[in-house]
C-alpha positions as CSV (number, residue, x, y, z in Angstrom):
1,X,84.8,51.4,55.8
2,X,88.4,52.6,55.7
3,X,89.0,56.3,55.5
4,X,91.5,57.3,52.8
5,X,94.8,58.7,53.9
6,X,94.9,62.6,53.7
7,X,97.4,63.0,50.8
8,X,99.3,66.1,51.9
9,X,99.9,65.1,55.5
10,X,100.8,61.6,54.3
11,X,103.4,63.0,51.8
12,X,104.8,65.3,54.4
13,X,105.3,62.4,56.9
14,X,106.8,60.2,54.2
15,X,109.2,62.8,52.9
16,X,110.6,64.1,56.2
17,X,110.7,60.7,57.9
18,X,112.6,59.1,54.9
19,X,115.0,62.1,54.6
20,X,115.7,62.2,58.3
21,X,116.2,58.4,58.9
22,X,118.1,57.8,55.6
23,X,120.7,60.5,56.4
24,X,120.9,59.6,60.1
25,X,121.4,55.9,59.3
26,X,124.1,56.8,56.8
27,X,125.8,58.8,59.6
28,X,125.7,56.1,62.3
29,X,127.0,53.4,59.9
30,X,129.7,55.5,58.2
31,X,131.2,57.3,61.2
32,X,132.6,54.0,62.7
33,X,134.3,53.2,59.4
34,X,135.9,56.7,59.3
35,X,137.0,56.4,62.9
36,X,138.5,53.0,62.2
37,X,140.2,53.4,58.8
38,X,140.9,57.2,58.7
39,X,141.4,58.2,62.3
40,X,142.7,54.9,63.5
41,X,140.8,55.1,66.8
42,X,141.0,52.2,69.3
43,X,137.9,50.1,69.7
44,X,136.8,51.9,72.9
45,X,136.8,55.3,71.2
46,X,135.0,53.8,68.1
47,X,132.3,52.6,70.5
48,X,132.1,56.0,72.3
49,X,131.9,58.1,69.1
50,X,129.3,55.7,67.7
51,X,127.2,56.2,70.8
52,X,127.6,60.0,71.1
53,X,124.7,61.0,68.8
54,X,122.3,58.6,70.5
55,X,123.3,59.9,74.0
56,X,122.7,63.5,73.0
57,X,119.4,62.5,71.3
58,X,118.4,61.0,74.6
59,X,119.2,64.2,76.5
60,X,117.4,66.6,74.1
61,X,114.3,64.3,73.8
62,X,113.9,63.4,77.4
63,X,115.0,66.5,79.2
64,X,114.2,69.3,76.7
65,X,111.5,68.4,74.2
66,X,109.3,66.9,76.8
67,X,109.3,70.1,78.9
68,X,108.7,72.7,76.1
69,X,105.3,74.0,75.4
70,X,103.8,73.6,72.0
71,X,104.9,77.0,70.5
72,X,108.4,76.9,71.8
73,X,108.7,73.2,70.8
74,X,107.8,74.1,67.3
75,X,110.5,76.8,67.2
76,X,113.0,74.4,68.6
77,X,111.9,71.8,66.0
78,X,112.5,74.2,63.1
79,X,115.8,75.5,64.6
80,X,117.0,71.9,65.1
81,X,116.1,71.0,61.5
82,X,118.2,73.9,60.3
83,X,121.1,72.9,62.6
84,X,120.8,69.3,61.3
85,X,121.0,70.6,57.6
86,X,124.0,72.8,58.4
87,X,125.9,70.3,60.5
88,X,125.5,67.2,58.3
89,X,127.6,68.3,55.3
90,X,130.3,69.5,57.7
91,X,131.2,65.8,58.2
92,X,132.9,66.1,54.8
93,X,135.5,68.2,56.7
94,X,135.6,66.0,59.8
95,X,138.9,65.2,61.5
96,X,139.9,63.3,64.6
97,X,139.0,66.4,66.8
98,X,136.0,68.2,65.4
99,X,134.1,64.9,64.9
100,X,133.6,64.9,68.7
101,X,131.7,68.2,68.3
102,X,129.8,67.3,65.2
103,X,128.3,64.0,66.4
104,X,126.7,65.4,69.6
105,X,125.3,68.4,67.7
106,X,123.6,66.2,65.1
107,X,122.4,63.8,67.8
108,X,120.9,66.7,69.9
109,X,119.0,67.9,66.9
110,X,117.7,64.4,66.2
111,X,116.2,64.2,69.7
112,X,114.1,67.3,69.0
113,X,113.0,66.1,65.5
114,X,111.9,62.5,65.7
115,X,109.4,62.6,68.6
116,X,107.6,65.6,67.1
117,X,107.2,63.8,63.8
118,X,105.7,60.9,65.7
119,X,103.4,63.4,67.5
120,X,102.3,65.0,64.2
121,X,101.4,61.5,62.8
122,X,99.3,60.9,65.9
123,X,97.2,64.1,65.9
124,X,94.4,62.8,63.8
125,X,91.1,62.5,65.8
126,X,89.8,59.4,64.0
127,X,91.5,56.4,65.7
128,X,91.8,54.2,62.5
129,X,93.1,57.1,60.5
130,X,95.6,58.1,63.2
131,X,96.9,54.5,63.5
132,X,97.3,54.2,59.7
133,X,99.3,57.4,59.7
134,X,101.5,56.1,62.5
135,X,102.1,52.9,60.6
136,X,102.8,54.9,57.5
137,X,105.5,56.8,59.5
138,X,107.1,53.5,60.5
139,X,106.8,52.3,56.9
140,X,108.8,55.3,55.8
141,X,111.4,54.4,58.4
142,X,111.7,50.9,56.9
143,X,111.9,52.2,53.3
144,X,114.7,54.5,54.2
145,X,116.7,51.6,55.8
146,X,116.3,49.7,52.6
147,X,116.9,52.4,50.0
148,X,119.4,54.5,52.0
149,X,122.2,51.9,52.2
150,X,121.7,51.1,48.5
151,X,122.3,54.7,47.6
152,X,125.4,54.9,49.8
153,X,126.7,51.7,48.3
154,X,126.4,53.1,44.8
155,X,128.1,56.4,45.9
156,X,131.0,54.5,47.5
157,X,131.8,52.8,44.3
158,X,133.3,56.1,43.1
159,X,133.7,58.3,46.1
160,X,135.2,58.2,49.6
161,X,133.4,57.9,52.9
162,X,133.8,61.6,53.5
163,X,132.5,62.5,50.1
164,X,129.4,60.4,50.6
165,X,128.2,63.0,53.2
166,X,127.7,65.6,50.4
167,X,125.0,63.8,48.4
168,X,123.3,62.7,51.6
169,X,123.2,66.3,52.7
170,X,120.3,66.7,50.2
171,X,118.2,64.7,52.6
172,X,119.3,66.8,55.5
173,X,118.4,70.0,53.7
174,X,115.0,68.5,52.8
175,X,114.3,68.0,56.5
176,X,114.9,71.7,57.1
177,X,112.7,72.7,54.1
178,X,109.8,70.4,55.2
179,X,110.0,71.1,58.9
180,X,107.7,74.3,58.9
181,X,104.9,72.1,57.5
182,X,104.8,69.9,60.6
183,X,101.9,70.7,62.8
184,X,101.9,70.8,66.6
185,X,99.1,70.6,69.1
186,X,97.4,74.0,69.8
187,X,99.0,76.1,72.5
188,X,97.2,75.5,75.9
189,X,95.9,72.1,75.0
190,X,98.9,70.1,76.3
191,X,99.7,69.1,79.9
192,X,103.0,70.1,81.3
193,X,105.7,67.4,81.7
194,X,105.3,67.1,85.5
195,X,101.5,66.5,85.2
196,X,101.9,63.5,82.8
197,X,102.8,60.4,84.7
198,X,103.8,58.2,81.8
199,X,105.0,55.2,83.9
200,X,101.6,54.9,85.6
201,X,100.1,53.9,82.2
202,X,100.2,50.3,81.1
203,X,100.2,51.5,77.5
204,X,103.5,53.1,78.1
205,X,104.9,50.1,79.9
206,X,103.8,47.9,77.0
207,X,105.4,50.1,74.4
208,X,108.7,50.2,76.2
209,X,108.9,46.5,77.1
210,X,107.7,45.4,73.7
211,X,110.5,47.4,72.0
212,X,113.1,46.2,74.5
213,X,111.9,42.6,74.1
214,X,112.9,42.8,70.4
215,X,115.4,45.7,70.3
216,X,118.1,44.0,72.3
217,X,118.2,40.9,70.1
218,X,117.9,43.1,67.0
219,X,121.0,44.9,68.0
220,X,122.7,41.6,68.3
221,X,121.5,40.5,64.9
222,X,122.6,43.7,63.1
223,X,126.0,43.7,64.8
224,X,126.9,40.0,64.7
225,X,124.4,38.4,62.3
226,X,126.6,38.8,59.3
227,X,129.7,37.5,61.2
228,X,127.6,34.6,62.4
229,X,126.7,33.7,58.8
230,X,130.3,33.8,57.6
231,X,131.9,32.0,60.5
232,X,129.3,29.4,61.3
233,X,127.9,28.7,57.8
234,X,130.8,29.7,55.6
235,X,128.6,32.3,53.7
236,X,130.4,34.8,51.5
237,X,130.6,38.5,52.5
238,X,128.2,39.3,49.7
239,X,125.6,36.7,50.8
240,X,126.0,37.6,54.5
241,X,125.1,41.2,53.6
242,X,122.3,40.3,51.2
243,X,120.6,38.2,53.9
244,X,119.6,41.4,55.7
245,X,117.6,42.3,52.5
246,X,115.3,39.3,53.2
247,X,115.0,40.4,56.9
248,X,114.0,43.9,56.1
249,X,111.7,42.8,53.3
250,X,109.5,40.8,55.7
251,X,109.7,43.7,58.2
252,X,108.5,46.1,55.4
253,X,105.5,43.8,54.7
254,X,104.5,43.7,58.3
255,X,104.4,47.5,58.5
256,X,102.6,47.7,55.1
257,X,99.8,45.5,56.5
258,X,99.5,47.7,59.6
259,X,99.3,50.8,57.4
260,X,96.5,49.3,55.3
261,X,94.6,47.8,58.3
262,X,95.5,48.8,61.9
263,X,94.6,46.1,64.4
264,X,91.3,46.4,66.3
265,X,92.8,44.4,69.2
266,X,96.3,45.5,69.8
267,X,97.2,42.2,71.7
268,X,97.0,40.1,68.5
269,X,100.2,41.7,66.9
270,X,101.8,41.9,70.4
271,X,101.6,38.1,70.8
272,X,102.6,37.5,67.2
273,X,105.7,39.6,67.9
274,X,106.7,38.0,71.1
275,X,106.2,34.4,69.9
276,X,108.0,34.9,66.6
277,X,110.9,36.7,68.4
278,X,111.4,33.8,70.7
279,X,111.0,31.3,67.9
280,X,113.4,33.1,65.6
281,X,116.1,33.5,68.3
282,X,115.9,29.7,69.1
283,X,116.1,28.9,65.4
284,X,119.3,31.1,65.1
285,X,120.8,29.3,68.1
286,X,119.9,25.8,66.9
287,X,120.4,26.4,63.2
288,X,122.3,23.4,61.7
289,X,122.8,25.0,58.3
290,X,122.5,28.3,56.3
291,X,119.0,27.5,55.1
292,X,117.6,27.3,58.6
293,X,119.4,30.5,59.5
294,X,117.9,32.3,56.5
295,X,114.4,31.0,57.6
296,X,115.1,32.4,61.1
297,X,115.9,35.8,59.6
298,X,112.6,35.7,57.7
299,X,110.8,34.8,60.9
300,X,112.6,37.6,62.9
301,X,111.8,40.2,60.2
302,X,108.1,40.0,61.0
303,X,108.3,41.2,64.7
304,X,110.8,43.8,63.6
305,X,108.1,45.2,61.3
306,X,105.4,45.0,64.0
307,X,106.9,46.0,67.4
308,X,107.6,49.7,66.7
309,X,104.3,50.6,65.0
310,X,102.3,48.6,67.6
311,X,104.2,50.5,70.3
312,X,103.2,53.8,68.8
313,X,99.6,52.7,68.4
314,X,99.6,51.7,72.1
315,X,100.9,55.2,73.0
316,X,98.3,56.9,70.9
317,X,95.5,54.8,72.4
318,X,96.7,55.2,76.0
319,X,97.4,59.0,76.0
320,X,95.0,61.8,75.0
321,X,96.4,64.4,72.6
322,X,97.3,66.8,75.4
323,X,99.7,64.2,76.9
324,X,100.9,62.6,73.7
325,X,103.9,64.8,73.1
326,X,105.4,64.1,76.5
327,X,104.7,60.4,76.2
328,X,106.4,60.3,72.7
329,X,109.4,62.3,74.0
330,X,110.0,59.9,76.9
331,X,109.5,56.9,74.7
332,X,112.0,58.2,72.2
333,X,114.4,59.1,74.9
334,X,114.3,55.7,76.5
335,X,114.8,54.0,73.1
336,X,117.7,56.2,72.2
337,X,119.2,55.8,75.6
338,X,119.2,52.0,75.4
339,X,120.5,52.1,71.8
340,X,123.5,54.0,73.1
341,X,124.5,51.1,75.4
342,X,123.2,48.0,73.7
343,X,126.2,47.7,71.4
344,X,128.6,47.8,74.4
345,X,126.6,45.3,76.3
346,X,126.1,42.9,73.4
347,X,129.8,43.0,72.5
348,X,130.7,42.1,76.1
349,X,128.3,39.1,76.1
350,X,129.6,37.9,72.7
351,X,133.2,38.3,73.9
352,X,132.5,36.1,76.9
353,X,130.0,33.5,75.6
354,X,130.5,33.5,71.8
355,X,128.0,34.4,69.1
356,X,125.8,31.2,69.1
357,X,125.5,31.0,72.9
358,X,124.7,34.7,73.0
359,X,121.6,34.2,70.9
360,X,120.5,31.6,73.5
361,X,121.0,34.2,76.3
362,X,119.1,36.8,74.4
363,X,116.2,34.3,74.0
364,X,116.0,34.1,77.8
365,X,116.1,38.0,78.1
366,X,113.3,38.3,75.5
367,X,111.3,35.7,77.4
368,X,111.7,37.9,80.5
369,X,110.3,40.9,78.8
370,X,107.5,38.7,77.3
371,X,106.5,37.6,80.8
372,X,106.3,41.3,81.9
373,X,104.1,41.9,78.9
374,X,101.9,39.0,79.9
375,X,101.6,40.5,83.3
376,X,100.3,43.7,81.8
377,X,97.8,41.7,79.7
378,X,96.5,39.8,82.6
379,X,96.0,43.0,84.6
380,X,94.3,45.0,81.8
381,X,92.8,42.2,79.7
382,X,91.6,44.5,76.9
383,X,93.1,47.9,76.2
């Protein structure tokens, strides 16, 4: 029998996750446009400024958050939420100089916020309830990525890119207001960073490799998927953009299913994700027309919805509560670190091989990660 979700914690997770991700996504998609059309930065500087927030998130999550004890980490969390709320609206006043200060500050705050929200969602003792809350957290992430851009699109019909930061600052302020409600493990119940050997755990290896298996081609898809539809299949700009709505819709459904019913055997969604990722990438590479490309996006949306929540479920099953914060911090840091460099790597591959052939190369890369996952499965059999 399914236990009902506790209403108050569920609402807290939904509200702070949606607010944080919607505002952060608005930032990372808008700053490159400002750098290009207002500051007239060259391509290399646009790439660097786009990566700065992720780089500093990697630093604060991996080197600070993972080492703080529970009480100090809670204080750092609340201070970071206030810093996030104060810094975000300052982008309205951004210029070609101070943006190099604002982006790292916001990124540093993000690195102290996101892993602790993940940890809060994983504190419930009942395994099924804990995994439903983790899936709810990822569902809030998906919802923010659907609704947030729609809000910004409506705002930009009448206001400038700089002015768009002001209404989105409401979300940043909500993060600061809600942050004191986030609970942390009791002081003295957590192991210190040096005593948690995350890389010795297959659950951690699975979480990282599963996300990289999908995350690298996902970066390719979000960066060049629209261009591919326009150049290869003569889609309009409007249609090329709308196609991502189909992609995120299937992703949303995948996370909704996990929220309602977490998997008893984690390997089932793992193999669904790996097989559909490889299938979808091959479909994109071989697509003879727009219809097949749309079908490929539908297929690829499913593993996008599954990989991240399944990774968090793997972490929650593999690490006791006293080690979970350190594991979440390292996991977040690694994902943020890779997200900093993926756009640069992907752009280089596309520049050399072209978009279509790059999807074939990424299929091989995803297959490599899938084989590593298979190796974990053969060693552990059942988690």
